[in-house]
Every structure is written in C-alpha cells, then in structure tokens.
KEMIKOL-804737 format. One line per 4 residues: for each residue x, y negated, z negated of C-alpha. Coordinates in steps of 0.02 Angstrom, whole numbers, plus 50000, padded with zeros to 5 digits. Example, Ala and Ser with C-alpha at 12.3 -4.5 7.8 and 13.67 -1.06 7.14 Angstrom:
BEGIN
50615:50225:49610 ~ 50684:50053:49643 .
This chain:
BEGIN
48204:49578:43379 ~ 48235:49733:43486 ~ 48074:49813:43549 ~ 48048:49999:43522 .
47923:50117:43603 ~ 47795:50212:43502 ~ 47847:50390:43458 ~ 47744:50545:43435 .
47719:50593:43252 ~ 47871:50691:43193 ~ 47767:50832:43118 ~ 47648:50848:43265 .
47786:50851:43396 ~ 47869:51003:43315 ~ 47735:51112:43396 ~ 47724:51038:43571 .
47834:50995:43720 ~ 47752:50828:43757 ~ 47861:50673:43775 ~ 47923:50611:43607 .
47925:50429:43661 ~ 47793:50324:43747 ~ 47842:50187:43866 ~ 47857:50007:43812 .
47701:49903:43842 ~ 47710:49763:43970 ~ 47712:49636:43829 ~ 47856:49729:43744 .
47951:49741:43908 ~ 47938:49554:43938 ~ 47985:49516:43758 ~ 48137:49629:43768 .
48188:49558:43938 ~ 48185:49383:43862 ~ 48325:49435:43743 ~ 48448:49457:43888 .
48578:49317:43895 ~ 48603:49340:44084 ~ 48793:49334:44058 ~ 48901:49264:44196 .
49017:49413:44173 ~ 48893:49553:44136 ~ 48988:49685:44040 ~ 48834:49796:44045 .
48855:49819:44233 ~ 49037:49872:44216 ~ 48980:49995:44083 ~ 48860:50079:44205 .
48942:50215:44314 ~ 48825:50172:44459 ~ 48837:49982:44432 ~ 48652:49941:44425 .
48626:49752:44433 ~ 48560:49751:44256 ~ 48540:49563:44223 ~ 48452:49542:44391 .
48321:49676:44361 ~ 48293:49617:44183 ~ 48269:49438:44246 ~ 48137:49503:44367 .
48044:49585:44222 ~ 48050:49422:44125 ~ 47974:49334:44276 ~ 47835:49464:44285 .
47895:49536:44452 ~ 47906:49723:44418 ~ 47913:49770:44602 ~ 48066:49662:44625 .
48144:49741:44470 ~ 48112:49914:44544 ~ 48189:49864:44711 ~ 48345:49798:44623 .
48371:49957:44524 ~ 48341:50070:44674 ~ 48474:49980:44775 ~ 48598:50084:44676 .
48496:50217:44585 ~ 48347:50317:44646 ~ 48324:50397:44475 ~ 48275:50255:44357 .
48143:50354:44263 ~ 48269:50493:44232 ~ 48417:50383:44183 ~ 48310:50275:44070 .
48272:50431:43969 ~ 48430:50534:43962 ~ 48582:50421:43989 ~ 48692:50384:43837 .
48657:50198:43846 ~ 48734:50163:43677 ~ 48903:50217:43747 ~ 48884:50136:43918 .
48776:49988:43971 ~ 48705:49947:43798 ~ 48872:49985:43718 ~ 48944:49841:43820 .
48803:49717:43787 ~ 48863:49555:43708 ~ 48713:49550:43590 ~ 48770:49716:43517 .
48928:49638:43445 ~ 48837:49556:43299 ~ 48662:49627:43317 ~ 48560:49746:43424 .
48595:49767:43609 ~ 48460:49738:43738 ~ 48358:49899:43760 ~ 48419:49922:43939 .
48372:50106:43946 ~ 48193:50075:43890 ~ 48175:49933:44016 ~ 48243:50041:44157 .
48123:50181:44112 ~ 47977:50059:44107 ~ 48017:49991:44279 ~ 48048:50165:44351 .
47882:50232:44286 ~ 47781:50081:44344 ~ 47850:50049:44518 ~ 47871:50153:44676 .
48010:50175:44800 ~ 47971:50093:44966 ~ 47950:50203:45119 ~ 48076:50149:45248 .
48127:50210:45421 ~ 48313:50245:45437 ~ 48404:50236:45603 ~ 48477:50408:45640 .
48666:50428:45651 ~ 48651:50602:45725 ~ 48760:50668:45583 ~ 48715:50810:45464 .
48767:50825:45282 ~ 48740:50975:45169 ~ 48725:50952:44981 ~ 48745:51105:44871 .
48648:51079:44710 ~ 48497:50972:44668 ~ 48555:50898:44503 ~ 48604:50719:44464 .
48755:50710:44581 ~ 48664:50794:44725 ~ 48506:50689:44715 ~ 48607:50528:44705 .
48718:50573:44852 ~ 48565:50628:44952 ~ 48480:50459:44931 ~ 48634:50358:44981 .
48673:50470:45130 ~ 48493:50466:45190 ~ 48490:50276:45177 ~ 48640:50277:45295 .
48537:50373:45422 ~ 48611:50548:45409 ~ 48509:50707:45413 ~ 48527:50771:45235 .
48486:50945:45172 ~ 48495:50992:44988 ~ 48521:51177:44950 ~ 48463:51238:44779 .
48499:51412:44708 ~ 48346:51417:44595 ~ 48161:51417:44635 ~ 48132:51237:44579 .
48230:51079:44612 ~ 48319:50967:44488 ~ 48465:51072:44429 ~ 48512:51042:44248 .
48380:50905:44239 ~ 48250:51044:44251 ~ 48328:51198:44173 ~ 48436:51113:44042 .
48340:50960:43980 ~ 48177:50997:43888 ~ 48015:50914:43945 ~ 47996:50822:43779 .
48147:50721:43837 ~ 48113:50722:44024 ~ 47931:50759:44072 ~ 47922:50867:44228 .
47798:50752:44315 ~ 47930:50614:44303 ~ 48066:50725:44377 ~ 47949:50786:44516 .
47903:50607:44558 ~ 48086:50558:44581 ~ 48118:50709:44693 ~ 47960:50671:44793 .
48030:50497:44824 ~ 48182:50576:44906 ~ 48073:50691:45010 ~ 47974:50540:45071 .
48141:50464:45127 ~ 48167:50616:45238 ~ 48287:50717:45130 ~ 48260:50903:45161 .
48260:51027:45017 ~ 48293:51214:45031 ~ 48268:51322:44876 ~ 48323:51500:44832 .
48484:51475:44930 ~ 48640:51533:44837 ~ 48784:51458:44935 ~ 48920:51588:44932 .
48793:51730:44942 ~ 48641:51679:45046 ~ 48749:51571:45158 ~ 48935:51528:45160 .
49022:51362:45184 ~ 49087:51424:45352 ~ 48909:51461:45408 ~ 48855:51286:45357 .
48997:51211:45458 ~ 48952:51325:45604 ~ 48772:51264:45589 ~ 48831:51089:45629 .
48849:51006:45460 ~ 48979:50869:45477 ~ 49012:50854:45291 ~ 48975:50956:45135 .
48957:50895:44956 ~ 48972:51031:44824 ~ 48886:50986:44660 ~ 48823:51155:44603 .
48855:51126:44418 ~ 48955:51228:44294 ~ 48846:51373:44244 ~ 48966:51490:44156 .
48945:51471:43967 ~ 49095:51452:43853 ~ 49078:51576:43711 ~ 49163:51588:43541 .
49265:51748:43566 ~ 49230:51812:43392 ~ 49172:51979:43322 ~ 48987:52014:43348 .
48964:51898:43496 ~ 48887:52038:43602 ~ 48749:52077:43477 ~ 48565:52062:43517 .
48507:51890:43463 ~ 48657:51793:43531 ~ 48617:51672:43672 ~ 48714:51543:43768 .
48624:51376:43765 ~ 48610:51389:43955 ~ 48514:51552:43946 ~ 48403:51496:43802 .
48356:51330:43882 ~ 48333:51405:44055 ~ 48216:51538:43987 ~ 48107:51405:43908 .
48123:51253:44021 ~ 48120:51340:44190 ~ 48045:51512:44160 ~ 47913:51471:44031 .
47970:51594:43897 ~ 47876:51493:43767 ~ 47711:51544:43848 ~ 47651:51721:43813 .
47570:51738:43984 ~ 47740:51729:44071 ~ 47846:51884:44095 ~ 48003:51803:44025 .
47994:51851:43842 ~ 48095:51766:43707 ~ 48112:51852:43539 ~ 48085:51719:43407 .
48160:51759:43238 ~ 48154:51669:43071 ~ 48314:51568:43076 ~ 48439:51513:43208 .
48611:51434:43205 ~ 48653:51322:43353 ~ 48841:51307:43372 ~ 48899:51138:43439 .
48866:50952:43419 ~ 48829:50884:43593 ~ 48666:50841:43680 ~ 48644:51022:43736 .
48655:51080:43556 ~ 48521:50951:43507 ~ 48410:51008:43652 ~ 48429:51191:43601 .
48394:51156:43418 ~ 48242:51048:43453 ~ 48177:51178:43575 ~ 48203:51315:43443 .
48094:51214:43324 ~ 47956:51207:43453 ~ 47957:51392:43500 ~ 47932:51441:43318 .
48095:51468:43224 ~ 48060:51427:43041 ~ 48237:51368:43000 ~ 48351:51287:43129 .
48532:51242:43092 ~ 48656:51143:43195 ~ 48831:51197:43143 ~ 48975:51083:43188 .
49158:51096:43143 ~ 49184:50910:43116 ~ 49081:50781:43021 ~ 48926:50686:43075 .
49035:50538:43124 ~ 49116:50641:43263 ~ 48955:50712:43337 ~ 48961:50679:43525 .
48772:50686:43551 ~ 48666:50532:43581 ~ 48620:50445:43419 ~ 48436:50451:43468 .
48442:50641:43491 ~ 48526:50664:43322 ~ 48392:50557:43239 ~ 48251:50651:43325 .
48325:50819:43276 ~ 48334:50768:43094 ~ 48155:50703:43098 ~ 48097:50869:43169 .
48173:50968:43026 ~ 48338:51027:43100 ~ 48468:51054:42963 ~ 48647:51000:42998 .
48796:51098:42931 ~ 48960:51005:42951 ~ 49142:51058:42934 ~ 49102:51239:42973 .
49183:51341:43113 ~ 49121:51511:43179 ~ 49219:51659:43110 ~ 49112:51816:43129 .
48934:51869:43173 ~ 48866:52000:43053 ~ 48770:52152:43116 ~ 48626:52265:43069 .
48567:52400:43190 ~ 48640:52307:43340 ~ 48559:52140:43297 ~ 48621:51979:43219 .
48610:51987:43029 ~ 48697:51828:42974 ~ 48849:51729:43024 ~ 49011:51695:42932 .
49093:51523:42948 ~ 49260:51455:42891 ~ 49252:51292:42794 ~ 49354:51157:42881 .
49436:50993:42837 ~ 49490:50853:42954 ~ 49672:50820:42996 ~ 49753:50698:43117 .
49666:50647:43280 ~ 49687:50766:43428 ~ 49693:50729:43616 ~ 49507:50684:43613 .
49540:50547:43486 ~ 49437:50636:43353 ~ 49514:50707:43194 ~ 49562:50889:43216 .
49470:51018:43109 ~ 49586:51127:43005 ~ 49536:51290:42921 ~ 49539:51299:42730 .
49532:51487:42710 ~ 49363:51472:42623 ~ 49205:51546:42699 ~ 49016:51531:42695 .
48881:51647:42763 ~ 48719:51582:42840 ~ 48567:51696:42836 ~ 48517:51689:43020 .
48450:51815:43145 ~ 48485:51716:43305 ~ 48637:51623:43371 ~ 48636:51494:43512 .
48808:51444:43576 ~ 48817:51266:43643 ~ 49003:51241:43668 ~ 49002:51186:43849 .
49014:51275:44016 ~ 49140:51318:44149 ~ 49132:51326:44339 ~ 49057:51476:44428 .
49187:51530:44557 ~ 49062:51602:44681 ~ 49086:51467:44814 ~ 49275:51468:44802 .
49287:51659:44807 ~ 49168:51680:44954 ~ 49256:51542:45051 ~ 49425:51628:45032 .
49356:51774:45134 ~ 49332:51650:45277 ~ 49505:51576:45257 ~ 49446:51420:45164 .
49556:51408:45010 ~ 49521:51265:44889 ~ 49645:51190:44769 ~ 49578:51213:44592 .
49645:51174:44419 ~ 49688:51304:44287 ~ 49507:51307:44227 ~ 49438:51337:44401 .
49369:51163:44435 ~ 49389:51089:44609 ~ 49536:50970:44623 ~ 49472:50812:44708 .
49530:50639:44754 ~ 49465:50529:44612 ~ 49411:50391:44730 ~ 49331:50490:44871 .
49289:50655:44784 ~ 49360:50747:44935 ~ 49429:50921:44899 ~ 49587:50995:44973 .
49481:51044:45124 ~ 49441:50898:45241 ~ 49258:50843:45245 ~ 49212:50951:45096 .
49182:50849:44938 ~ 49142:50897:44759 ~ 49071:50810:44607 ~ 48973:50830:44447 .
49017:50973:44331 ~ 49114:51071:44464 ~ 49240:50929:44472 ~ 49213:50829:44312 .
49288:50660:44275 ~ 49265:50598:44096 ~ 49117:50651:43991 ~ 48995:50773:44070 .
48827:50684:44079 ~ 48694:50634:44203 ~ 48752:50457:44240 ~ 48934:50507:44267 .
48875:50643:44387 ~ 48774:50510:44478 ~ 48930:50402:44489 ~ 49022:50547:44570 .
48879:50569:44693 ~ 48889:50386:44743 ~ 49078:50397:44769 ~ 49060:50552:44876 .
48920:50475:44980 ~ 49023:50318:45013 ~ 49174:50421:45064 ~ 49068:50530:45178 .
48991:50375:45258 ~ 49165:50303:45285 ~ 49227:50467:45360 ~ 49078:50475:45476 .
49103:50296:45532 ~ 48958:50220:45433 ~ 49006:50072:45324 .
C-alpha cells in the first residue's frame, strides 16, 4: 500500500503559509522503498529529465543507508528537497512506474524529498580549470547548471536581478508548497561548493553581455526566466483589481504583501476569479484563500479532465475551498468607478482536439457573469527582451523565434552566438516546469564543459 505523508488540516491551513505536507517518517520511507521492483529496465529513470538513478537511491533507503541515497541523488541533482515537492511526478518518473499500470506507483517524489531533507551535500574540493562561467538567473536551470559546472572545477558566478535568490522557486511558488528554509538550504549547499552569487544585477541594464565577456567569462548561460505576463486582451483589463499571477505571487511570496508591517500593500477584496488551469493558477488561488479573499474561483475554458496542473495541487485547492468553474472563457471585465465590478464569461463546449492534443473549446454564444472584485490572470508568460535588446547595441544579435524566445541547439542549448547558451523559460522545450528547466541546465553545463575541454 502506497505510503502518504500527514497533511495539515484543510481548514487550519487556509489561514497560514506553513507547509501543507509533512515528510514521511523513516518507517514509512522504508515501507514505501520496499514496494520498488528494482526493474532491470527502469522506466522511471527515463521519465526523469535529469535521469536520477531512482532504483539505486530507493534501494539504499530500503537498506537503511540514507547518506548513500543522498549521494546517489546528488550525483545528478543538487535540488532533491525542491524537486521532491514541486515536480509533476505523476507525469514523469511515477507516471512511468510499472506498479502504476495496475495499481499505485511508488511514491518517488515523497522518497526524494525525505532523502533531501534528511541528508547533506558533501563538501568537496574541486580542481580549478581556470575557466569562468556566468549564469544569468538563479532559478531551476541556473542552480542546476551552476552545480554541474562547479563540480567540473570552473569558477561559477550566478547573477540574479532580484534581492533574493531562487528565481521562480522563490517569487512564484508559495511557501506552503516550498518552505523557504528548504530553498535556502539548497542554495547554501551551492555556496559551500564555491558557487558565487551576485544579487540586484539586471543583466542588460546593470551589466551587459559584452561586459561579462570583457570581464573574462569564457561562457555564459542565460536562464533569466520569462517574466512578461500573457494577458487576455479583453475590455476592462486595465481596471484596478486586475493582476497578472506573476505580480500577485511576487507581491506575496517575495515582498511580503500579506504582512501589514511591510510596505507592499495588497488590496484584498471579497471575491476573486483566477483565470487559467495550470500550477500557477492553483498557486494564485490557494494564496488568495490565505490572504483573505472570501470566495475564490478558478475559471478554465475546458473541463476538469484537461486541467494541466498537478493532480495534488487540484486536490489541495478543492480541499481549501476554491471553487472551479469549467467551460467558461473570459469575455469582458465589468467596471464601477475604475475598479473591477464583475466579469462576463462565454460558455464553451469542447470540439475536436487541437495541436496540444486536448479538445478545443468552442464558444456557444451564451454568457454568464461572476460577481468578483479582483481578477488574477494565470495564462502563462513570455520572454523579457531586455538581454537581447541591450546586446544588439553591442553588435550581439541573437536568433529568436516569432515569440521572442532564444533559438538554441536542442542538444547543447547553445544560442546563435558561440559560447552563449540559454535554457529554462527563455528557451523552453516541452512543458514549462522546474524539472524540465533543470534538464536544460544539465544539457547546457555538459555542452559548456565539452567546449571548455572538460569531459
């Protein structure tokens, strides 16, 4: 029987930002590890974008050797406590588990989190190569590349635009999903390896790529995220009370807008509609519950079956009182005295599958109005062109696609400019999530090592 961690009471957690889930106990971890079949052809490994040796670390847990389990995971991932909490395991490693065919998959994510939280990275001395690598962005891709490059012996510096490190892990993911002490611990591990971190540096403004190259950096990895929100382009979108999910989550997660003592106020109304169905929409809705909105809706233009968010996040949102409205598409935001005063939606029905493989929503010409005073738009983000635009002034012209993302070699992540690489949300491949960004970071690190003569 699959082991499950204890969860905070669903009523109590509506009013705090503490972690929803506890860790497994040691007894539970061993019991869960004993369910692993240790397959000769482990499909779970092929389902992991960073190819963690999953059967090996689970076997070490079963044998009672947690330190060995931690060492095995950290051979390929220095963020086990993070990935164990936020990766979409049901679509990746656990989704490929043989046991899941007729029953429940091994709880790989919970086991990874348990090992990450209860073991420490070993301090090692790395022989210097004399090479310098700059990493722009301290999110999943950047932290992963930094660890692999530092292990190779390079001098690695991570440049972060904000005043705290972690990128979207800090400003986008709420602490009830990823406690800040856990994130800080993972970053401290990298610092102990010798990775340097520089904050409040906006590459493209504070410093240019040309200046980094002139300062002696042999390679550059751009993983600055995609911070420009995609909006709905409907009437009323500029009213007071309309937020992008990025702004809303950043105000709360990074700037403490939920605490009255901080000078980053957040006007909390009575009811809010969160537009979208991904993990960001779930994070925004569950955060809205905690900051005091009485009624929180998630409005999605398809059905529950097509929701792209993690199943666990959907379940938690429902338990916390979030109301789901399906087959409804934004049509118009209603106004009163410059503020949101309701939102009009068109009722949809599903047609044939589109390019995403999901059935396409089609308008019916019928409408419904929700009585809300706040709108949070969680429809994804696009790339901020600041690095590309500033580089053009120095004669560095990148090849980008029609949406403004860097065009890169899929194997090496190298851009059209030699020795400048890009990954994560600025050059996405597949679904945008933490583990795929980490996979891009590993590819870039390997390619940089190869280019610098380190194999």
